[in-house]
C-alpha positions in Angstrom: -50.1 -42.0 -7.4 -46.9 -40.0 -6.9 -44.2 -38.7 -9.2 -40.7 -38.4 -7.8 -38.0 -36.1 -9.1 -34.4 -35.8 -8.0 -33.2 -32.3 -7.0 -29.8 -30.6 -7.3 -29.2 -31.6 -3.7 -27.9 -35.1 -3.1 -30.5 -37.2 -1.2 -33.3 -34.6 -1.5 -36.2 -35.7 -3.6 -39.3 -33.8 -4.8 -42.4 -36.0 -4.4 -45.5 -34.8 -6.0 -48.8 -36.5 -5.0 -51.8 -36.7 -7.3 -54.7 -34.6 -6.4 -58.1 -36.1 -7.0 -60.8 -33.5 -7.7 -64.5 -33.8 -8.2 -67.7 -31.9 -7.3 -67.2 -32.7 -3.6 -63.7 -31.1 -3.4 -60.2 -32.4 -3.4 -58.4 -35.5 -1.9 -54.7 -36.0 -1.6 -53.0 -39.1 -0.2 -49.8 -37.7 1.5 -48.1 -41.0 2.1 -48.4 -44.5 0.8 -45.7 -46.9 1.8 -46.2 -49.2 -1.2 -45.8 -46.3 -3.7 -42.8 -44.9 -1.9 -41.1 -48.3 -2.0 -41.9 -48.7 -5.7 -40.0 -45.4 -6.3 -37.0 -46.7 -4.3 -37.8 -44.7 -1.1 -37.6 -47.4 1.6 -37.7 -45.1 4.6 -40.0 -46.0 7.4 -41.8 -42.9 8.6 -42.8 -43.1 12.3 -44.6 -39.8 12.8 -46.4 -37.3 10.6 -47.2 -33.8 11.9 -49.0 -30.7 10.4 -48.2 -27.2 11.6 -49.9 -24.0 10.5 -47.8 -20.8 10.6 -48.8 -17.2 10.3 -47.5 -15.2 7.4 -43.7 -14.4 7.6 -43.0 -17.0 10.2 -39.6 -18.7 10.0 -40.0 -22.2 11.3 -37.0 -24.5 11.9 -36.9 -28.2 11.4 -34.2 -30.1 13.2 -32.7 -33.5 12.5 -29.5 -35.5 12.1 -28.0 -38.0 9.7 -30.5 -40.7 11.0 -33.6 -38.5 10.7 -35.8 -38.2 7.5 -38.3 -35.5 6.9 -41.4 -35.6 4.8 -42.4 -32.0 4.2 -45.7 -31.0 2.7 -47.2 -27.6 1.8 -51.0 -27.9 2.4 -51.9 -24.4 1.3 -50.0 -21.5 -0.2 -46.2 -21.9 -0.6 -43.0 -22.1 1.3 -39.3 -21.7 0.9 -37.4 -24.8 2.0 -33.7 -24.5 2.8 -31.7 -27.7 3.3 -28.4 -27.3 5.1 
């Protein structure tokens, strides 16, 4: 299950997945097409990548008006700038 919140930036949504926890650890479903569609997000994601960066690394993501990004923070935190 996810919750979706609008941000101050037009077209930028904050999607919060549920985290299932039990004695074995944690489980997070990062993408579910049916749930996204139910929240009005009808974008078809083609590729999903995970990168791990060292501390203080500035990593750039590139795109255009036809490109959608699904950004997740797996551990720690990050500062996301949308230009």
